[in-house]
N, C-alpha and C positions, 0 to 999 in steps of 0.2 A: 497626654497620658497625665489623668487626676495624681495628685503629692498630696497626702495629709501627716501635716506633722502632729506628734502625737506627744512630743514636750518641748519645751521654748527654751533658747538659749537663755544661760545664767552666767554670774559671774563664777561660780563654782564647778561647773562642770560644759562641756561643749558637746554634748550628745544630742544627734538628733534622729527618730525613728521614722520611717514609713510603712503606712501601709500599700502597698501598689495591685489593685482591684485588678486595675486593668492590662497586668503585665502576662496576662495568659496570650493577649495577641499575639506577642513577639514568639509564642513557642509553635515552632511549624514552618517558620520562615524556611525558604529555600537557601541552599548553599551552605547550610552550617552543618558542621561534625559533632556528634551528639559527643556529651563528656564520658558518656561509658564506653567511647570507640577509642581504645587505649591501644591499636595493634598494629601502629605506626610512630615512628619518628620526625613528623613535619615541622614540630616547634621546639624551640630553644629546649621546652622542660618536656617534651613528648608529645605533647596535644595544648591545644589552647588553654588548659585548666593550670598548666606548669605543675603538674601532681609529681612529672619523674615516672610515671606507674607504666608498667608495659605489661600487656595478656599475651601470654603466652606460654605453652603446655611441656616444652622439651626439656628444659633447664628446673631442676628439681632440688628439693634439698639431700635426696639419696644420691644425685651423680654430680652434682656441679662442683665437687672435689677432681673432677676428671678436667676440668676444664684447661684449656692449653692454648699458646697462639694460633691462629689460623693463618693468618697473614697479616702484613705491614705496609703503610704506603710509608715513603719520608717523605719529609715535611724540607726538606732542601736548606740552605744555609739563612733564611732570613726565617726565623722561627715563632711560627702562629701561637704565641705561648698559650692564647686565651681562649682559641676558638675552638666553640662546640659544632662538630658538623649534623648536619640533617640527612635522611634517608628519604628517597621518594623512588618508592617500586625497584627498580635494580640499580637505582645513581647514589652515590653519595658526594655530596658538595661539604669540599674541604677548602680550608686557606694554605697557602702553600707558599712555593718558592718566589721569589722576587714578590711577596705580598700580593700570590696571585689567585683568584677564586676557581678552583679545578672540578672538573664533573669527573666521580672515576665510578667504572664499573666495579660493582659489589659482587659480581662472579667472577671476572678475570683482574681485578685489580689494575685494569688498562684504563689508561688516562681518556675520556672521553673528548674534553676541548678543556683549555686554558683561558684564562681573560685575565692578562699580566697585569703587574706595576696598578694595582689598586690600593696605593699607599695611603693611608689616613682612611680605611674602612673601616668599619665596627670591627670593635676587636674581639667580640663574643660569640657572634653570630649572625643569622640571617633570618630571613622571611621567607616562606614558599608558599604562593597560590596558583591554584589553576580556578579557568571558569568550569562551569556546570557542564558544557561537552567537551571539557579534558584538553581543546584545539589550544588555548592561551593557556602556557605555565609561565610564570615569573617568579624569579627570588628579588626579593626589596630590601635593601638595605642603604644605609648612611655612608657617606664617603663625606671628609672635609665640610662638616657643618650643611652636606646637599643629600635630599633623599635620591636615591637610585634605583632603577629597575633593568634587571638584565633576563634575555630571554633562557631560561631552564634546559631547554631543549638544543640551542645553536649557542650559547655564550656570550652572545653581542649581546649590547646595551639599545634599549627599546627608545628611539628618540621620540618617540611620540609619546612619551612621559613627561608630564610639566611640562618647563620651559627648553625646549632639543635636549631633554632627555634625564634634566633634572629639576628638582625641587629646593628652593633658597630656603632652610630651615631657620636663617637668621630673622627672616620675617615674624612681626606680628607678636612681638617679645616687649613692646613698650622700651625699648631701645633703638638708639640708632642702629639698623641694621651692618652697616661698614664700622661699627666699634665691636663690634663680639668677635671674641677671637676662637670661642671654643661654646659648641651648643649640643654635639651630637653624644648620643649616651653610649656607653660601651655594649650595653644590651640589642638586642635587634627590634625590639615592639613584640606587636605582636599579632595574630590577623585575625580579623571576627567579619565573616561573610565577605565584602567586597571592599573593605576598609583594613587599613595598616593602623594601628594606634602604637604612637610612638609616645617615649618618655623621652629625658635629655639630661646630661652634664654641662651645665653653664658653669661651673666653679664653686667655690665655696669661699669666695673673700669678700668684704663689703662690698656692694655694688655690682657683683656677678649680675647676670639677667635673669627673671624667674624663670622656673621650669614648668611652663605650662606644657599639659597634656594635650596633643591634638591627634587628633586620623584624617588619614588621607584616602581619595581613591584611590587604588591600585591600581587603576586600569589608565586613569587620566593623570592622576598626580595632585588634583582638586584636592586643596583645605575643605572637609567637610565639616568639622567643628573643632571650637577650643575650647576644654576645660579652665577655668582662669584659678589656677592651685593658689593665687595670692589674689584674693575678690578684687574687683573694682567698684566703684560707686553704685550702688543701687544692689548689689550682688549680695547673696546670702553670704554672711563670714566679714564683711566690708566692717563692720563695727568690732571686730575682734581684733584692728590695726590702728595703729596712726591714721589719721587721716593723709590721703596721697601714696602709704608705703608701696603700694604697687609701683610707683615710678623708681624706686630705689632700693628696695629689697629685693633679693636676688632667692635663688633656691627655690625651697618646695617643690622638688623632683621626684620626677620614678627615675630613676639611674638603673633598677636592677628590673626586677619581671612584672608584667603586667597578667593576671591571670582573667579569663574569659570563663562565663559560664554558657556556652553556643547555645542551649536550650531556652535561657530565660533572654538571653540577652544582654548580660550584665557583666560589666566588664570590673574588677577590684583592683583599686590603685593602693600601692603601698609608697607613702608619701615621705620625704626627706624631710631635715630640716629647714628654718630661714637662717639666711645668712644676717648677721657673720655667726656661726657654731657657738661661741662662748660667752659672747656680748650681745645683750639684745634692748641694749638702754634707745636705741632709736626706732624700736618695732614693741613699744608698751601693748600690752594683752594678749589676749590667749594665742594667737596667730593660727588662725584656720586659714587651710588645710593644712598646715603643717604638722609631721608626725602622725596623720590622719590614714585609715584607714576609709576610703572612699568609695562606695559602689555607685557608677555610672551606668544610665542609660547606653551601651555600647553601640547604639544604632544612632542617639541625637548628640549623644556628651553632657547630660542635662543629670546634675547630683539628685539619687534617690536617697541614700543617705550616707550617713558617716559617723566614725567614731575615731574622737581623738587619744592618742594614746599618752603623748606628752604634752602635756600644755607649756607653751613661752619656753619653748628650749632651749638650754643654755648648756648642753651634754652631748652635743652631737649624737642622738638617739632616733637617726634614722628608723624609717621602716625601709628594710630594704632585701629580707625573704621574700619570694612570694607566696602571697595569700594562697591558703590550701582549701580546696571546697572537698564535702566530704558528707558523708550521711552517717549521721549520729544518733545513738537509741537513749532517749533520757525517758524514766520513767515507762517503757514501754513503747514509746510514739519516737519513728525513725524522723529526725530532722535533718533538711538539709541546710548545712552549715557551711561559713568561712572562716578558718581560723588563721590567725597570723600570730607569729613568734617574733620576738623584740631582741633589738642587741643589747638589751638589759634583762633578758633573760627571764621574759613574761611571757604566757601565751593566753590570748584574746579571744573566746569565740563567741559568732553572733549567729543567729537565724539569716541565714542567706537573700533572704528575701525582704523583711520586713528591717534588719538591723539590729533585732533584740538583744541581748546577751542571755547566751545560754546556762554561764555560770555568773555567781556575781561577779561586780566589780564596786570596788568601795574608792570615794576620795578621800584620800588621806593628806594630814596635812605634812609641811616640810619645812625647811630651814629657810630666813630669807634673804637674799642675799645682801651683802654691804658696799657691792660695790655704786661709785657714783652713777645716780639717774638709772640705775636698773632695776628694773621692777620683776621680782621672779614671782611667777605664780603659788598660791596660796598651799595648795593642793597638787594632788597626784593621783592619777586613777591607779588603781591595785588591783589585777586579778585575783581573784581567790584562789586558781589553780595554783600548785606549788611552783616555784620558781625552778629553773633550772640553772642558774648561775648562784654565786655567793655576789655578795654585795659589799663588800667591806676589807681593807687590808688591814692586818693588824699585826703585831709582833709574833703572835699565838699562831697564825696563819702564812707568816713570811715562810718561803722557801727553804725549807730542812737541809737541802743540799748546796747551798750556798759557801762559799766558803768563809771562814771567820769574820775577814776584813772585811766584805761585803754584808753579810749580818751587821757588823758594828755600824758599818756607815747607815745603814737602813733603820736601825734601832733609834739612830739619832735622829735622823729625816722627819719618820714617824710620828717624834716627839712634839715636832712645832708642823707636821701636817693635818689634816681634816681628812679623811675618808668613809664614806659613807653614801648607801643611796640618797640621789637628788641634792648633794652637799656643794653649794652654787659655788663657781670658778671664784678665785681671788685674785687682787695683786699684792696681798698681804702674805699669803704660806701659800704652800703645795697642797692641791688636791687632787687625791688618790683615788679616783673613779674605778669601781671596780662594780661590771667590765667597762672598758673603755670606748676609745672610739672603732674599735673593730669587733665588739662586741666578745662574750656571746655569740648569738646566732646572726648571722650574715648574709650577703646575696648566695643564692644559689644552697644555703644551709637544712633546705626544708624540702622532705618531698609525702607522699600519701599513699597509704589505702583507700582510697574516695567511698568504696561500698561498703567497708566495715569499721570505718572512725579512726584509723589511727593516723596518727604525724608522726615523721619522722625528723627527729631536727640534729644534727652535727651543729656542737656549740665549743667555745674555746674561753678556757680562764686567763683573759689577758687585760689586765688594767691600761690604764691611762693615766699620767702623772702631769698637770694641768697649772701653770701658773701666769697669770693676766700680767701682761706690760702694756705701757700706752704707747700708741701709735705713732710714732714721730720718726726721726732720722736713723734708718736702720745702723744696727752696728755694724761697724765696718772691718771685716777682716782681712786687712790691706797692710802692707808694709808703711813705713814713714814717708818713704818718697814716694809710694803709689799716691798716699793720699794727699800727699804736694802737688803731682802731676795732675791729677783728678781736680782737685779743690781750680787749681790755675788754671785748668779748661773750663771748669765751669762758670768762674769769674769772667774768664773773658769772653765766652761764645751762649752762655744759658741765664744768668743771674738776671738781666736785663730783662728778660719776658718771662720765668718761672721763678723769679723772687730769690732772695739772700738765703732764705731758708725754706726754699724748693717749694714753698707752699702756695704756690701761684702769682698771678698778677696776671699780665696780658696772655700770659701763657697759662695752660692748666697746671695744679697740682703734680709735682714728680714725687710726691713724700711715697716710698715704697714701690714705685711704679715699675720697679724688675719683677715685682711677684706678680706681676699683672700681664705682662706681655714676656714673649719667648725672647733670648737672645739675638734669634736671626730677625726676628722682627724689630729687636731694637734699633741693632746694627743699622739695616734699611732705613731707620728712620732718621739716625743720626747724619748719616753720608749722604743718603740722598735728598733726604728735606721732605715735609709731610705737610699740605695745605700754605700757610702763610709763614711755615719754618723752612730754611734755608736750609741746605744740605751742607755739609760739612767732609768736603771729600780727602781733605790732608790729615785727620784722624787717624792713627796709626791703630792695631788691633789691641794691643796690649794696654794703650789707655781707654781704647772703648770697654775691653773685659774689666776694667777696672774701675773706669764710669760707672758699669752696670751693678757690679757689687755695691759699687759706694748707694746705688738707687735701690739698694734691696735685694738684687738676684744674682740667679749662680749661672755665669756662663756655660756649664756642661747638663744645664737642666734639662729634660725631653720636654718633646711637643705632644699631647697627646694624641692630637690630632694626624701628625704625620710621622707615624712611625717607622721604620725597617725601608728595603728595597731601595734597590740600585740602579733603577730603570733601565738596566738590560733586557733584552727577551730571554726569558729560558727558554730551555730544549722542551721540545714536548709539541702536542696540536693546539697552540696560541691561535686563537680566532680573532682576538681583539686586545688591547692596549689603554688602563687608563680609564676606564669607565668613559661616562658623557662628559664632554668638555664642559669645564664652568666658566663664565666670564669672570674676570677677573673686576673687582669692585673699580670704578673711576677715580675713588677719592677711600683712602682707609684712614677714617677717623681714631682720635684714642680712646682707649677702653675707658668707660664713667669711673671717674675718680673722687668724686663729691658729690654730695646733695645737694640736688635741682635748688634753682633759685626760689625761697621763700617758703622753705622746708624747714621747720622747727626740728631739731638734733641736738644730740647731747654735746658738749664742749669737747670733748674727747672721745676716739674708739679705742679699743683693748682688742690684744690680741694673744694668743699662745699657740706652741706648737701642738701637735697628737700624742706627744710623751709617751712614745712606743719603745721606749728605749729596752725595755725589761720586758719578753714576753712569758717569763717564767717567774715572774713576780712572786704567785701566790706557791702553796703549796700543791704536789699534784692529786690528781690525774687533772694533767694541762687542756687537755681535749678529748671529746668524748663523739658516743653517737648513741641518743636517745627513741626510745618509742614512746609516744605519748598518747593512751588510752583516752580517746575525747568522749567515749560515752558513759565514763564513769571519772573522767578527771584525776585519772593517776598515772605517773611514769610506770610503764609497765618492764621495762628494763633499761642498763645503761652500760656502756662499755668503753673502755680507753681506747685509741686509735692515734695513730700515727707513730713515728720514731725520729729519733733527732740527737745529737751527741750531746746536746746542751746537760751538763748537770749529770744524769743519769742516763748510761750509753748501754742500748739496747733492752732495757727493761720494759716490756709490752704492758707491764700494769698502769705505768705510769704516761701512758699517750705523750703525745709531742707538744712543745709551745707552739703557738698558732700552728696550731696541726689540720684546723681545718679552713682556714683562709682559701679561697680561689679553689674548693674544693666541692665535690656533689655527689650526688646519689642515682641509683635506679631500682625502683622498688618491683619485682616482679609479683603476677598472681600465684604462682605458686609457693610464695611466702618466703621469699630468697630478695634479702636486700643489698645492695652490692655497694660499696662506699669508697672513695679513695680519700687518702690522707696522706701529709706532710712525709718526705721518706719516699715518696714516688709507691707508697702502700697501697693496695688495693684488695679488700675486705670482701667477702660475702658470709653475711651473718643471717642464724635463722631467725625470722619475723616474730616467733611466739617467743622467744628466749634468749637471741642475742648471740645466742654459741656462735662460733667461727666456724663455717662449714667449710671454709676456703681461703687462702691469703697466698698473693702474689707480691713480687717487688718488680717496678717498672725499672728497666736501663736509664731512663729521664725522669726529671719529675711531672706530675701533672698537676695542672692550673685551670684546669678546664671541666665543665658537667662532662661526663660520661654518659653516652647512648646505648641505644638499644634499638634491632631492629632481626625480621626474620627473613627467610628466602627458603622456600620450599620446604616449608616447617624446620627448617633450621635456625636455630637461635644465634644469634651474635651480640659481643658487648666489644664496645667501639671507645677506647681511651685517646686523650691527645697528649701524648707523653713528649712534649718538646720544650720544657723550661731544664733550667740549668739546678742542679745542687748545689746548695749553699754552702756546703762542708764537704770538704776532700773526703773525711771519713766516712761521709756517706754516699759519695760520687759513685752510684753503682753504673754509671756510665764505663766507666773505666775497667770494669769487672769481666774476666774472658766470659765469651759467651753473649755479651750486652747486645741488644738490639740497636739500631738504627737509631736516629730522634727521628720521632715521624707519630702516625695513626697508630695505632696495635688492637688488631681485631682479635677477640677471645672467642672461643667456642668450645662445643663437645669435641672428643675424636670422633670420626664418621666410623660406623659399625663395621665390623670385617667380615 
């Protein structure tokens, strides 16, 4: 397919537009769901476009106030906090007891089958695929860095998929696969035709693996294509990095939602930041395709166009919300568009095919970094559309509900700190970024009315406080006696190979190694040995934990890949357990801890934490939902959402601090917008003006995308209500009449 670039890469802006004259050959290919078909919920975001839009007529603005609980499905003791179910015909697929995947009949609520003990499965959802003749129906998901398939009818693993039932996703990432500890994304990916397109979550540390986007055949498990998000030599964008950067830089991954235009065969990738998030002295350049919206040919993985929303990101401003595919009317002309909302509060809108901006974007200058060897990009793209967040914390905008002691503390901090859009992080003073690492808009926080050009955004006013520190021996939170014990053990057993200052020698560097591997793995390596390293079976547990802390770790930190599950068989129609068996590595090598030999790099590295201790730092409202009219580029309405006992109890006009993190929406064709928010809140808003039409409070918190389905003309809203409330004053699970922890299904009452 010919691709014509109509403007070349420059040092000031990294924008490429294309004309796709032969794209029409992809329209009309078999087995593709139309973007206009929003009557089912077989994808994480409803359909492949991730719009969360649902076409049905029963629930309207006039009757939504009658919504009530129709039935519930209890989740069991192992809480699937983040999982969003999907519905196919009369079957709903949920994650439940003992990390089991469960098929439930939506008519009777009866369990059809249980595939037990899928500990380490994708935390947020699964993919569904069926063949044209509907004889082959599959659930595609990741499990402990493997891609697997389960028969959607029987619940059993499909062992003809991949290598005896699994595909090792650690392969092909320019790293030793046996050194990769975490690869799979929290999100399920997306189905297009007979492909499953997968993102990843490889970590955010120095030397994490790169987040290449890959497509696999849903029947065979064969890798069909790879898009190098950190380009290889000879690929477009390679010159926006130092030489061989792909060998040591990580990230630039899609850890959230990939949107697909099935009619055109285009996948839209919201790509994240390069590692390390807050210091880029080892990645001078604009760093394509970091922080970019990239349009790919979904069949081949070929880049069609891209736009970089942040050049050389040092603020962790990933693109995390789903790109929204809408038709907008500009100057009397309908344009099929794609819109992306960002963590830092901007909306960028492009022609879906050519990548041409529909609203102007200006490159504006920003302050230069003063960090050693850091070269911040001199300009950043600013959308001409109104921002939906504030960008600075000042004494005047500080939370007025703070006690005076906290106000005085912050007045003093603000005198020496810097705050403002794109202020570079420093090791000399605090940088107060607004929004911070959690946004603004984050994953799950966008939805759309695709035919009418309206995008809905959930956003929060949540700052981060950063201060860089040189990477070195970790701060040691140990008693004097523990320090002596650790130093004695290290000197006697480790120093010969790993060096006096843990910087490496015969063995690799151990500086902050505790931040790169989990305690269980660390314990196994020390006690059992690894490679040429002998095992130290005599070391006691307390010394091991102290040594792990000394090396920068936290022994009680959790493992992203292996949460929950006690591996006992739950009650019910269990048909299988554990998924396809993954063969263990013959050898597990240490994660990459230093630059490859011969690579030029800064003398020092710097890190900071996420600085998220102050969710209510600014004056309210702290969290909101808003309707963005992309036909004219205006915010149509905005309403606060969520409840929290922090500072202002029960005041609905303030919203909730951190009120939209891990929340979601469902937009209906009848003009009702359902939204979840902190405090177990569920709202139904009038799409035209934002008026609340219905409101309820869950017995347990929700941290998952709500979904919708219809059965015999009756419309149902499903919410995963399995999380814990953070404060006793808002723990609705303890109130009279509380529902059990689980999936809650709402509908209109049957007519009498």
